[in-house]
N, CA, C and O atoms as a Tripos MOL2 file, in Angstrom:
@<TRIPOS>MOLECULE
protein
  296   295    74     0     0
PROTEIN
NO_CHARGES

@<TRIPOS>ATOM
      1 N          81.4430  156.6630  110.6590 N.3       1 MET1
      2 CA         81.8230  155.3950  110.0720 C.3       1 MET1
      3 C          82.6110  155.6550  108.7900 C.2       1 MET1
      4 O          82.3370  156.6140  108.0680 O.2       1 MET1
      5 N          83.5630  154.8180  108.5240 N.am      2 VAL2
      6 CA         84.3480  154.9020  107.2920 C.3       2 VAL2
      7 C          83.5290  154.3020  106.1580 C.2       2 VAL2
      8 O          82.9660  153.2170  106.2950 O.2       2 VAL2
      9 N          83.4680  155.0050  105.0530 N.am      3 CYS3
     10 CA         82.7320  154.5140  103.8930 C.3       3 CYS3
     11 C          83.4210  153.2690  103.3540 C.2       3 CYS3
     12 O          84.6280  153.2950  103.1140 O.2       3 CYS3
     13 N          82.6810  152.1750  103.1570 N.am      4 PRO4
     14 CA         83.3010  150.9470  102.6550 C.3       4 PRO4
     15 C          83.7070  151.0340  101.1860 C.2       4 PRO4
     16 O          84.4110  150.1510  100.6960 O.2       4 PRO4
     17 N          83.2830  152.0710  100.4760 N.am      5 HIS5
     18 CA         83.6040  152.2010   99.0550 C.3       5 HIS5
     19 C          84.8200  153.0760   98.8090 C.2       5 HIS5
     20 O          85.7110  152.7060   98.0450 O.2       5 HIS5
     21 N          84.8610  154.2450   99.4600 N.am      6 CYS6
     22 CA         85.9720  155.1670   99.2240 C.3       6 CYS6
     23 C          86.9680  155.2020  100.3840 C.2       6 CYS6
     24 O          88.0030  155.8620  100.2940 O.2       6 CYS6
     25 N          86.6590  154.4960  101.4660 N.am      7 ASN7
     26 CA         87.5120  154.4040  102.6510 C.3       7 ASN7
     27 C          87.8250  155.7460  103.2970 C.2       7 ASN7
     28 O          88.8780  155.9170  103.9110 O.2       7 ASN7
     29 N          86.9170  156.6850  103.1570 N.am      8 ARG8
     30 CA         87.0960  157.9830  103.7940 C.3       8 ARG8
     31 C          86.1700  158.0960  104.9880 C.2       8 ARG8
     32 O          85.0720  157.5400  104.9980 O.2       8 ARG8
     33 N          86.6200  158.8070  105.9750 N.am      9 GLU9
     34 CA         85.7900  159.0930  107.1410 C.3       9 GLU9
     35 C          84.8860  160.2470  106.7340 C.2       9 GLU9
     36 O          85.2230  161.4170  106.9180 O.2       9 GLU9
     37 N          83.7600  159.9060  106.1940 N.am     10 ALA10
     38 CA         82.8480  160.9230  105.6670 C.3      10 ALA10
     39 C          81.5390  160.8960  106.4360 C.2      10 ALA10
     40 O          81.1500  159.8790  107.0100 O.2      10 ALA10
     41 N          80.8910  162.0090  106.4310 N.am     11 ALA11
     42 CA         79.5780  162.0710  107.0580 C.3      11 ALA11
     43 C          78.5730  161.4320  106.1090 C.2      11 ALA11
     44 O          78.3230  161.9400  105.0160 O.2      11 ALA11
     45 N          78.0120  160.3330  106.5320 N.am     12 SER12
     46 CA         76.9830  159.7000  105.7150 C.3      12 SER12
     47 C          75.6280  160.1600  106.2280 C.2      12 SER12
     48 O          75.4370  160.3840  107.4230 O.2      12 SER12
     49 N          74.7040  160.2920  105.3050 N.am     13 SER13
     50 CA         73.3760  160.7560  105.6970 C.3      13 SER13
     51 C          72.3270  159.7250  105.2930 C.2      13 SER13
     52 O          72.4710  159.0520  104.2720 O.2      13 SER13
     53 N          71.2820  159.6050  106.0880 N.am     14 PRO14
     54 CA         70.2190  158.6520  105.7610 C.3      14 PRO14
     55 C          69.5580  159.0040  104.4300 C.2      14 PRO14
     56 O          69.3470  160.1730  104.1100 O.2      14 PRO14
     57 N          69.2420  157.9720  103.6750 N.am     15 VAL15
     58 CA         68.5370  158.1590  102.4120 C.3      15 VAL15
     59 C          67.0530  158.2800  102.7380 C.2      15 VAL15
     60 O          66.4900  157.4130  103.4060 O.2      15 VAL15
     61 N          66.4270  159.3380  102.2770 N.am     16 GLY16
     62 CA         65.0320  159.5950  102.6240 C.3      16 GLY16
     63 C          64.0190  158.8450  101.7910 C.2      16 GLY16
     64 O          62.9550  158.4870  102.2960 O.2      16 GLY16
     65 N          64.3250  158.5940  100.5090 N.am     17 PHE17
     66 CA         63.3650  157.9520   99.6130 C.3      17 PHE17
     67 C          64.1190  157.1350   98.5800 C.2      17 PHE17
     68 O          65.1520  157.5710   98.0720 O.2      17 PHE17
     69 N          63.6060  155.9490   98.2670 N.am     18 THR18
     70 CA         64.1830  155.1130   97.2150 C.3      18 THR18
     71 C          63.0570  154.5970   96.3240 C.2      18 THR18
     72 O          61.9010  154.5500   96.7440 O.2      18 THR18
     73 N          63.3930  154.2120   95.1020 N.am     19 TRP19
     74 CA         62.3840  153.6730   94.1790 C.3      19 TRP19
     75 C          61.8690  152.3220   94.6590 C.2      19 TRP19
     76 O          60.7180  151.9780   94.3880 O.2      19 TRP19
     77 N          62.6840  151.5560   95.3600 N.am     20 TRP20
     78 CA         62.2980  150.2080   95.7790 C.3      20 TRP20
     79 C          61.5980  150.1700   97.1230 C.2      20 TRP20
     80 O          60.8720  149.2170   97.4050 O.2      20 TRP20
     81 N          61.7930  151.1700   97.9540 N.am     21 GLY21
     82 CA         61.2190  151.1020   99.2930 C.3      21 GLY21
     83 C          60.4700  152.3310   99.7470 C.2      21 GLY21
     84 O          59.9750  152.3870  100.8730 O.2      21 GLY21
     85 N          60.3850  153.3190   98.8700 N.am     22 GLY22
     86 CA         59.7010  154.5430   99.2540 C.3      22 GLY22
     87 C          60.3810  155.2050  100.4440 C.2      22 GLY22
     88 O          61.6070  155.2840  100.5100 O.2      22 GLY22
     89 N          59.5710  155.6770  101.3790 N.am     23 PHE23
     90 CA         60.1040  156.3380  102.5700 C.3      23 PHE23
     91 C          60.4230  155.3430  103.6850 C.2      23 PHE23
     92 O          61.2780  155.6040  104.5310 O.2      23 PHE23
     93 N          59.7320  154.2050  103.6800 N.am     24 ILE24
     94 CA         59.8550  153.2540  104.7870 C.3      24 ILE24
     95 C          61.0200  152.2840  104.6010 C.2      24 ILE24
     96 O          61.7630  152.0300  105.5490 O.2      24 ILE24
     97 N          61.1900  151.7420  103.4070 N.am     25 GLY25
     98 CA         62.2050  150.7150  103.1570 C.3      25 GLY25
     99 C          63.6210  151.1480  103.5100 C.2      25 GLY25
    100 O          64.3590  150.4090  104.1620 O.2      25 GLY25
    101 N          63.9960  152.3450  103.0800 N.am     26 ALA26
    102 CA         65.3440  152.8360  103.3510 C.3      26 ALA26
    103 C          65.5870  153.0050  104.8470 C.2      26 ALA26
    104 O          66.6860  152.7550  105.3410 O.2      26 ALA26
    105 N          64.5560  153.4270  105.5530 N.am     27 LYS27
    106 CA         64.6760  153.6230  107.0020 C.3      27 LYS27
    107 C          64.7860  152.2770  107.7250 C.2      27 LYS27
    108 O          65.5440  152.1460  108.6860 O.2      27 LYS27
    109 N          64.0280  151.2780  107.2610 N.am     28 LEU28
    110 CA         64.0380  149.9580  107.9040 C.3      28 LEU28
    111 C          65.4020  149.2690  107.8280 C.2      28 LEU28
    112 O          65.8230  148.6000  108.7720 O.2      28 LEU28
    113 N          66.0830  149.4390  106.7010 N.am     29 ILE29
    114 CA         67.3660  148.7350  106.5530 C.3      29 ILE29
    115 C          68.5710  149.6660  106.7340 C.2      29 ILE29
    116 O          69.6940  149.2970  106.3910 O.2      29 ILE29
    117 N          68.3450  150.8590  107.2660 N.am     30 HIS30
    118 CA         69.4190  151.8040  107.6060 C.3      30 HIS30
    119 C          70.2720  152.1700  106.3900 C.2      30 HIS30
    120 O          71.5010  152.1490  106.4510 O.2      30 HIS30
    121 N          69.6010  152.5030  105.2890 N.am     31 HIS31
    122 CA         70.2480  152.8590  104.0280 C.3      31 HIS31
    123 C          70.8040  154.2740  104.1390 C.2      31 HIS31
    124 O          70.0480  155.2150  104.3810 O.2      31 HIS31
    125 N          72.1120  154.4370  103.9670 N.am     32 VAL32
    126 CA         72.7520  155.7540  104.0360 C.3      32 VAL32
    127 C          73.5660  156.0040  102.7740 C.2      32 VAL32
    128 O          73.8580  155.0810  102.0130 O.2      32 VAL32
    129 N          73.9280  157.2760  102.5620 N.am     33 GLU33
    130 CA         74.7330  157.6560  101.4050 C.3      33 GLU33
    131 C          75.9660  158.4150  101.8710 C.2      33 GLU33
    132 O          75.8670  159.3190  102.7010 O.2      33 GLU33
    133 N          77.1210  158.0500  101.3420 N.am     34 CYS34
    134 CA         78.3810  158.7160  101.6620 C.3      34 CYS34
    135 C          78.3770  160.1210  101.0640 C.2      34 CYS34
    136 O          77.9860  160.3090   99.9120 O.2      34 CYS34
    137 N          78.8120  161.0990  101.8440 N.am     35 ALA35
    138 CA         78.8480  162.4830  101.3820 C.3      35 ALA35
    139 C          79.9470  162.7130  100.3420 C.2      35 ALA35
    140 O          79.8550  163.6460   99.5440 O.2      35 ALA35
    141 N          80.9900  161.8670  100.3430 N.am     36 ASP36
    142 CA         82.0980  162.0550   99.4010 C.3      36 ASP36
    143 C          81.8740  161.3450   98.0650 C.2      36 ASP36
    144 O          81.9240  161.9790   97.0100 O.2      36 ASP36
    145 N          81.6290  160.0310   98.1060 N.am     37 CYS37
    146 CA         81.5340  159.2620   96.8530 C.3      37 CYS37
    147 C          80.0890  158.9850   96.4250 C.2      37 CYS37
    148 O          79.8550  158.4980   95.3190 O.2      37 CYS37
    149 N          79.1220  159.2930   97.2920 N.am     38 HIS38
    150 CA         77.6950  159.1410   97.0180 C.3      38 HIS38
    151 C          77.2440  157.6900   96.8340 C.2      38 HIS38
    152 O          76.1730  157.4340   96.2820 O.2      38 HIS38
    153 N          78.0610  156.7440   97.2950 N.am     39 LYS39
    154 CA         77.6470  155.3370   97.2930 C.3      39 LYS39
    155 C          76.7090  155.1070   98.4660 C.2      39 LYS39
    156 O          76.8090  155.7750   99.4940 O.2      39 LYS39
    157 N          75.7990  154.1580   98.3040 N.am     40 ARG40
    158 CA         74.8310  153.8540   99.3540 C.3      40 ARG40
    159 C          75.1210  152.4880   99.9570 C.2      40 ARG40
    160 O          75.5090  151.5520   99.2580 O.2      40 ARG40
    161 N          74.9260  152.3900  101.2670 N.am     41 TYR41
    162 CA         75.2300  151.1570  101.9990 C.3      41 TYR41
    163 C          74.4790  151.1530  103.3190 C.2      41 TYR41
    164 O          73.7750  152.1090  103.6440 O.2      41 TYR41
    165 N          74.6330  150.0680  104.0830 N.am     42 ASN42
    166 CA         73.9820  149.9480  105.3800 C.3      42 ASN42
    167 C          74.7690  150.7660  106.3960 C.2      42 ASN42
    168 O          75.9680  150.5590  106.5800 O.2      42 ASN42
    169 N          74.0920  151.6830  107.0420 N.am     43 GLY43
    170 CA         74.7400  152.5790  107.9900 C.3      43 GLY43
    171 C          75.1830  151.9120  109.2760 C.2      43 GLY43
    172 O          76.0090  152.4700  109.9980 O.2      43 GLY43
    173 N          74.6610  150.7390  109.5860 N.am     44 GLN44
    174 CA         75.0610  150.0330  110.8060 C.3      44 GLN44
    175 C          76.2130  149.0720  110.5500 C.2      44 GLN44
    176 O          77.1630  149.0150  111.3320 O.2      44 GLN44
    177 N          76.1340  148.3150  109.4570 N.am     45 SER45
    178 CA         77.1550  147.2940  109.2100 C.3      45 SER45
    179 C          78.2280  147.7400  108.2330 C.2      45 SER45
    180 O          79.3340  147.1990  108.2500 O.2      45 SER45
    181 N          77.9290  148.7190  107.3780 N.am     46 GLY46
    182 CA         78.8750  149.1500  106.3550 C.3      46 GLY46
    183 C          78.8370  148.2860  105.1120 C.2      46 GLY46
    184 O          79.5940  148.5290  104.1720 O.2      46 GLY46
    185 N          77.9750  147.2830  105.0830 N.am     47 LYS47
    186 CA         77.8770  146.3790  103.9320 C.3      47 LYS47
    187 C          76.8440  146.9040  102.9410 C.2      47 LYS47
    188 O          76.0370  147.7770  103.2590 O.2      47 LYS47
    189 N          76.8920  146.3470  101.7300 N.am     48 VAL48
    190 CA         75.8950  146.7220  100.7320 C.3      48 VAL48
    191 C          74.5330  146.1750  101.1560 C.2      48 VAL48
    192 O          74.4570  145.1770  101.8720 O.2      48 VAL48
    193 N          73.4850  146.8140  100.7230 N.am     49 ASN49
    194 CA         72.1380  146.4270  101.1110 C.3      49 ASN49
    195 C          71.4070  145.5980  100.0460 C.2      49 ASN49
    196 O          70.1850  145.4670  100.1090 O.2      49 ASN49
    197 N          72.1190  145.0500   99.0900 N.am     50 THR50
    198 CA         71.4770  144.3370   97.9900 C.3      50 THR50
    199 C          70.5750  143.2070   98.4760 C.2      50 THR50
    200 O          69.4320  143.1040   98.0310 O.2      50 THR50
    201 N          71.0610  142.3620   99.3760 N.am     51 ASN51
    202 CA         70.2410  141.2490   99.8740 C.3      51 ASN51
    203 C          69.0480  141.7530  100.6770 C.2      51 ASN51
    204 O          67.9410  141.2320  100.5380 O.2      51 ASN51
    205 N          69.2640  142.7540  101.5060 N.am     52 ALA52
    206 CA         68.1740  143.3120  102.3010 C.3      52 ALA52
    207 C          67.1170  143.9430  101.4010 C.2      52 ALA52
    208 O          65.9220  143.8310  101.6750 O.2      52 ALA52
    209 N          67.5470  144.6030  100.3320 N.am     53 ILE53
    210 CA         66.6040  145.2050   99.3880 C.3      53 ILE53
    211 C          65.7820  144.1190   98.7040 C.2      53 ILE53
    212 O          64.5660  144.2530   98.5680 O.2      53 ILE53
    213 N          66.4390  143.0450   98.2730 N.am     54 ALA54
    214 CA         65.7330  141.9370   97.6150 C.3      54 ALA54
    215 C          64.7090  141.3090   98.5560 C.2      54 ALA54
    216 O          63.5870  141.0140   98.1440 O.2      54 ALA54
    217 N          65.0840  141.1070   99.7940 N.am     55 ILE55
    218 CA         64.1580  140.5290  100.7800 C.3      55 ILE55
    219 C          63.0010  141.4870  101.0220 C.2      55 ILE55
    220 O          61.8500  141.0530  101.0880 O.2      55 ILE55
    221 N          63.2760  142.7630  101.1540 N.am     56 TYR56
    222 CA         62.2260  143.7620  101.3760 C.3      56 TYR56
    223 C          61.2240  143.7440  100.2170 C.2      56 TYR56
    224 O          60.0140  143.7250  100.4430 O.2      56 TYR56
    225 N          61.7240  143.7510   98.9820 N.am     57 ILE57
    226 CA         60.8410  143.7340   97.8120 C.3      57 ILE57
    227 C          60.0170  142.4520   97.7760 C.2      57 ILE57
    228 O          58.8260  142.4920   97.4660 O.2      57 ILE57
    229 N          60.6350  141.3170   98.0870 N.am     58 ALA58
    230 CA         59.9130  140.0400   98.0810 C.3      58 ALA58
    231 C          58.7980  140.0280   99.1250 C.2      58 ALA58
    232 O          57.6810  139.6000   98.8350 O.2      58 ALA58
    233 N          59.0940  140.4920  100.3210 N.am     59 VAL59
    234 CA         58.0880  140.5040  101.3910 C.3      59 VAL59
    235 C          56.9360  141.4400  101.0400 C.2      59 VAL59
    236 O          55.7730  141.0690  101.1990 O.2      59 VAL59
    237 N          57.2380  142.6350  100.5690 N.am     60 ILE60
    238 CA         56.1910  143.5840  100.1900 C.3      60 ILE60
    239 C          55.3610  143.0340   99.0360 C.2      60 ILE60
    240 O          54.1430  143.2130   99.0130 O.2      60 ILE60
    241 N          56.0020  142.3690   98.0800 N.am     61 SER61
    242 CA         55.2700  141.7720   96.9570 C.3      61 SER61
    243 C          54.3390  140.6670   97.4320 C.2      61 SER61
    244 O          53.2010  140.5730   96.9710 O.2      61 SER61
    245 N          54.8120  139.8300   98.3480 N.am     62 LEU62
    246 CA         53.9630  138.7700   98.8880 C.3      62 LEU62
    247 C          52.7730  139.3330   99.6590 C.2      62 LEU62
    248 O          51.6600  138.8190   99.5520 O.2      62 LEU62
    249 N          53.0060  140.3710  100.4200 N.am     63 ILE63
    250 CA         51.9120  141.0150  101.1480 C.3      63 ILE63
    251 C          50.8990  141.5930  100.1660 C.2      63 ILE63
    252 O          49.6940  141.4220  100.3500 O.2      63 ILE63
    253 N          51.3700  142.2690   99.1360 N.am     64 ALA64
    254 CA         50.4710  142.8580   98.1380 C.3      64 ALA64
    255 C          49.6960  141.7690   97.3990 C.2      64 ALA64
    256 O          48.4930  141.9050   97.1730 O.2      64 ALA64
    257 N          50.3820  140.6910   97.0230 N.am     65 PHE65
    258 CA         49.7230  139.5760   96.3370 C.3      65 PHE65
    259 C          48.6720  138.9490   97.2420 C.2      65 PHE65
    260 O          47.5550  138.6770   96.8010 O.2      65 PHE65
    261 N          49.0180  138.7190   98.4940 N.am     66 GLY66
    262 CA         48.0780  138.1320   99.4430 C.3      66 GLY66
    263 C          46.8640  139.0080   99.6600 C.2      66 GLY66
    264 O          45.7420  138.5040   99.7190 O.2      66 GLY66
    265 N          47.0630  140.3060   99.7800 N.am     67 ALA67
    266 CA         45.9480  141.2310   99.9740 C.3      67 ALA67
    267 C          45.0540  141.2660   98.7410 C.2      67 ALA67
    268 O          43.8280  141.2800   98.8530 O.2      67 ALA67
    269 N          45.6730  141.2790   97.5700 N.am     68 THR68
    270 CA         44.8980  141.2780   96.3260 C.3      68 THR68
    271 C          44.0910  139.9900   96.2000 C.2      68 THR68
    272 O          42.9100  140.0240   95.8540 O.2      68 THR68
    273 N          44.7240  138.8630   96.4780 N.am     69 PHE69
    274 CA         44.0470  137.5650   96.4110 C.3      69 PHE69
    275 C          42.8800  137.5060   97.3970 C.2      69 PHE69
    276 O          41.7980  137.0260   97.0590 O.2      69 PHE69
    277 N          43.1030  137.9930   98.6060 N.am     70 ALA70
    278 CA         42.0450  137.9790   99.6250 C.3      70 ALA70
    279 C          40.8750  138.8700   99.2110 C.2      70 ALA70
    280 O          39.7190  138.5010   99.4230 O.2      70 ALA70
    281 N          41.1500  140.0210   98.6320 N.am     71 LEU71
    282 CA         40.0770  140.9240   98.1940 C.3      71 LEU71
    283 C          39.3050  140.3580   97.0060 C.2      71 LEU71
    284 O          38.1030  140.5950   96.8790 O.2      71 LEU71
    285 N          39.9750  139.6210   96.1460 N.am     72 MET72
    286 CA         39.3090  139.0610   94.9720 C.3      72 MET72
    287 C          38.4450  137.8570   95.3120 C.2      72 MET72
    288 O          37.5460  137.5120   94.5450 O.2      72 MET72
    289 N          38.6890  137.2260   96.4160 N.am     73 ARG73
    290 CA         37.8960  136.0570   96.8140 C.3      73 ARG73
    291 C          36.5380  136.4600   97.3430 C.2      73 ARG73
    292 O          35.6270  135.6340   97.3870 O.2      73 ARG73
    293 N          36.3820  137.6980   97.7430 N.am     74 HIS74
    294 CA         35.0970  138.1290   98.3200 C.3      74 HIS74
    295 C          34.2000  138.7280   97.3100 C.2      74 HIS74
    296 O          33.0870  139.1380   97.6380 O.2      74 HIS74
@<TRIPOS>BOND
     1     1     2 1
     2     2     3 1
     3     3     4 2
     4     3     5 am
     5     5     6 1
     6     6     7 1
     7     7     8 2
     8     7     9 am
     9     9    10 1
    10    10    11 1
    11    11    12 2
    12    11    13 am
    13    13    14 1
    14    14    15 1
    15    15    16 2
    16    15    17 am
    17    17    18 1
    18    18    19 1
    19    19    20 2
    20    19    21 am
    21    21    22 1
    22    22    23 1
    23    23    24 2
    24    23    25 am
    25    25    26 1
    26    26    27 1
    27    27    28 2
    28    27    29 am
    29    29    30 1
    30    30    31 1
    31    31    32 2
    32    31    33 am
    33    33    34 1
    34    34    35 1
    35    35    36 2
    36    35    37 am
    37    37    38 1
    38    38    39 1
    39    39    40 2
    40    39    41 am
    41    41    42 1
    42    42    43 1
    43    43    44 2
    44    43    45 am
    45    45    46 1
    46    46    47 1
    47    47    48 2
    48    47    49 am
    49    49    50 1
    50    50    51 1
    51    51    52 2
    52    51    53 am
    53    53    54 1
    54    54    55 1
    55    55    56 2
    56    55    57 am
    57    57    58 1
    58    58    59 1
    59    59    60 2
    60    59    61 am
    61    61    62 1
    62    62    63 1
    63    63    64 2
    64    63    65 am
    65    65    66 1
    66    66    67 1
    67    67    68 2
    68    67    69 am
    69    69    70 1
    70    70    71 1
    71    71    72 2
    72    71    73 am
    73    73    74 1
    74    74    75 1
    75    75    76 2
    76    75    77 am
    77    77    78 1
    78    78    79 1
    79    79    80 2
    80    79    81 am
    81    81    82 1
    82    82    83 1
    83    83    84 2
    84    83    85 am
    85    85    86 1
    86    86    87 1
    87    87    88 2
    88    87    89 am
    89    89    90 1
    90    90    91 1
    91    91    92 2
    92    91    93 am
    93    93    94 1
    94    94    95 1
    95    95    96 2
    96    95    97 am
    97    97    98 1
    98    98    99 1
    99    99   100 2
   100    99   101 am
   101   101   102 1
   102   102   103 1
   103   103   104 2
   104   103   105 am
   105   105   106 1
   106   106   107 1
   107   107   108 2
   108   107   109 am
   109   109   110 1
   110   110   111 1
   111   111   112 2
   112   111   113 am
   113   113   114 1
   114   114   115 1
   115   115   116 2
   116   115   117 am
   117   117   118 1
   118   118   119 1
   119   119   120 2
   120   119   121 am
   121   121   122 1
   122   122   123 1
   123   123   124 2
   124   123   125 am
   125   125   126 1
   126   126   127 1
   127   127   128 2
   128   127   129 am
   129   129   130 1
   130   130   131 1
   131   131   132 2
   132   131   133 am
   133   133   134 1
   134   134   135 1
   135   135   136 2
   136   135   137 am
   137   137   138 1
   138   138   139 1
   139   139   140 2
   140   139   141 am
   141   141   142 1
   142   142   143 1
   143   143   144 2
   144   143   145 am
   145   145   146 1
   146   146   147 1
   147   147   148 2
   148   147   149 am
   149   149   150 1
   150   150   151 1
   151   151   152 2
   152   151   153 am
   153   153   154 1
   154   154   155 1
   155   155   156 2
   156   155   157 am
   157   157   158 1
   158   158   159 1
   159   159   160 2
   160   159   161 am
   161   161   162 1
   162   162   163 1
   163   163   164 2
   164   163   165 am
   165   165   166 1
   166   166   167 1
   167   167   168 2
   168   167   169 am
   169   169   170 1
   170   170   171 1
   171   171   172 2
   172   171   173 am
   173   173   174 1
   174   174   175 1
   175   175   176 2
   176   175   177 am
   177   177   178 1
   178   178   179 1
   179   179   180 2
   180   179   181 am
   181   181   182 1
   182   182   183 1
   183   183   184 2
   184   183   185 am
   185   185   186 1
   186   186   187 1
   187   187   188 2
   188   187   189 am
   189   189   190 1
   190   190   191 1
   191   191   192 2
   192   191   193 am
   193   193   194 1
   194   194   195 1
   195   195   196 2
   196   195   197 am
   197   197   198 1
   198   198   199 1
   199   199   200 2
   200   199   201 am
   201   201   202 1
   202   202   203 1
   203   203   204 2
   204   203   205 am
   205   205   206 1
   206   206   207 1
   207   207   208 2
   208   207   209 am
   209   209   210 1
   210   210   211 1
   211   211   212 2
   212   211   213 am
   213   213   214 1
   214   214   215 1
   215   215   216 2
   216   215   217 am
   217   217   218 1
   218   218   219 1
   219   219   220 2
   220   219   221 am
   221   221   222 1
   222   222   223 1
   223   223   224 2
   224   223   225 am
   225   225   226 1
   226   226   227 1
   227   227   228 2
   228   227   229 am
   229   229   230 1
   230   230   231 1
   231   231   232 2
   232   231   233 am
   233   233   234 1
   234   234   235 1
   235   235   236 2
   236   235   237 am
   237   237   238 1
   238   238   239 1
   239   239   240 2
   240   239   241 am
   241   241   242 1
   242   242   243 1
   243   243   244 2
   244   243   245 am
   245   245   246 1
   246   246   247 1
   247   247   248 2
   248   247   249 am
   249   249   250 1
   250   250   251 1
   251   251   252 2
   252   251   253 am
   253   253   254 1
   254   254   255 1
   255   255   256 2
   256   255   257 am
   257   257   258 1
   258   258   259 1
   259   259   260 2
   260   259   261 am
   261   261   262 1
   262   262   263 1
   263   263   264 2
   264   263   265 am
   265   265   266 1
   266   266   267 1
   267   267   268 2
   268   267   269 am
   269   269   270 1
   270   270   271 1
   271   271   272 2
   272   271   273 am
   273   273   274 1
   274   274   275 1
   275   275   276 2
   276   275   277 am
   277   277   278 1
   278   278   279 1
   279   279   280 2
   280   279   281 am
   281   281   282 1
   282   282   283 1
   283   283   284 2
   284   283   285 am
   285   285   286 1
   286   286   287 1
   287   287   288 2
   288   287   289 am
   289   289   290 1
   290   290   291 1
   291   291   292 2
   292   291   293 am
   293   293   294 1
   294   294   295 1
   295   295   296 2
@<TRIPOS>SUBSTRUCTURE
     1 MET1         2 RESIDUE 1 A MET
     2 VAL2         6 RESIDUE 1 A VAL
     3 CYS3        10 RESIDUE 1 A CYS
     4 PRO4        14 RESIDUE 1 A PRO
     5 HIS5        18 RESIDUE 1 A HIS
     6 CYS6        22 RESIDUE 1 A CYS
     7 ASN7        26 RESIDUE 1 A ASN
     8 ARG8        30 RESIDUE 1 A ARG
     9 GLU9        34 RESIDUE 1 A GLU
    10 ALA10       38 RESIDUE 1 A ALA
    11 ALA11       42 RESIDUE 1 A ALA
    12 SER12       46 RESIDUE 1 A SER
    13 SER13       50 RESIDUE 1 A SER
    14 PRO14       54 RESIDUE 1 A PRO
    15 VAL15       58 RESIDUE 1 A VAL
    16 GLY16       62 RESIDUE 1 A GLY
    17 PHE17       66 RESIDUE 1 A PHE
    18 THR18       70 RESIDUE 1 A THR
    19 TRP19       74 RESIDUE 1 A TRP
    20 TRP20       78 RESIDUE 1 A TRP
    21 GLY21       82 RESIDUE 1 A GLY
    22 GLY22       86 RESIDUE 1 A GLY
    23 PHE23       90 RESIDUE 1 A PHE
    24 ILE24       94 RESIDUE 1 A ILE
    25 GLY25       98 RESIDUE 1 A GLY
    26 ALA26      102 RESIDUE 1 A ALA
    27 LYS27      106 RESIDUE 1 A LYS
    28 LEU28      110 RESIDUE 1 A LEU
    29 ILE29      114 RESIDUE 1 A ILE
    30 HIS30      118 RESIDUE 1 A HIS
    31 HIS31      122 RESIDUE 1 A HIS
    32 VAL32      126 RESIDUE 1 A VAL
    33 GLU33      130 RESIDUE 1 A GLU
    34 CYS34      134 RESIDUE 1 A CYS
    35 ALA35      138 RESIDUE 1 A ALA
    36 ASP36      142 RESIDUE 1 A ASP
    37 CYS37      146 RESIDUE 1 A CYS
    38 HIS38      150 RESIDUE 1 A HIS
    39 LYS39      154 RESIDUE 1 A LYS
    40 ARG40      158 RESIDUE 1 A ARG
    41 TYR41      162 RESIDUE 1 A TYR
    42 ASN42      166 RESIDUE 1 A ASN
    43 GLY43      170 RESIDUE 1 A GLY
    44 GLN44      174 RESIDUE 1 A GLN
    45 SER45      178 RESIDUE 1 A SER
    46 GLY46      182 RESIDUE 1 A GLY
    47 LYS47      186 RESIDUE 1 A LYS
    48 VAL48      190 RESIDUE 1 A VAL
    49 ASN49      194 RESIDUE 1 A ASN
    50 THR50      198 RESIDUE 1 A THR
    51 ASN51      202 RESIDUE 1 A ASN
    52 ALA52      206 RESIDUE 1 A ALA
    53 ILE53      210 RESIDUE 1 A ILE
    54 ALA54      214 RESIDUE 1 A ALA
    55 ILE55      218 RESIDUE 1 A ILE
    56 TYR56      222 RESIDUE 1 A TYR
    57 ILE57      226 RESIDUE 1 A ILE
    58 ALA58      230 RESIDUE 1 A ALA
    59 VAL59      234 RESIDUE 1 A VAL
    60 ILE60      238 RESIDUE 1 A ILE
    61 SER61      242 RESIDUE 1 A SER
    62 LEU62      246 RESIDUE 1 A LEU
    63 ILE63      250 RESIDUE 1 A ILE
    64 ALA64      254 RESIDUE 1 A ALA
    65 PHE65      258 RESIDUE 1 A PHE
    66 GLY66      262 RESIDUE 1 A GLY
    67 ALA67      266 RESIDUE 1 A ALA
    68 THR68      270 RESIDUE 1 A THR
    69 PHE69      274 RESIDUE 1 A PHE
    70 ALA70      278 RESIDUE 1 A ALA
    71 LEU71      282 RESIDUE 1 A LEU
    72 MET72      286 RESIDUE 1 A MET
    73 ARG73      290 RESIDUE 1 A ARG
    74 HIS74      294 RESIDUE 1 A HIS
């Protein structure tokens, strides 16, 4: 795939770990990094993952809040 940032046909590699998603988040949204410019984007669509990252963080936060609330009620 052509990198949407540098427009080069570069080998992009999957990102293994991120601060926002650990090992799972990056894999779920197909987060890759360009070998030339080191920008990160969605490996399937070529678009930035900002919205997907925000949704992922919101969902994980809601799950954590719900679990904490449920444990505190008992």
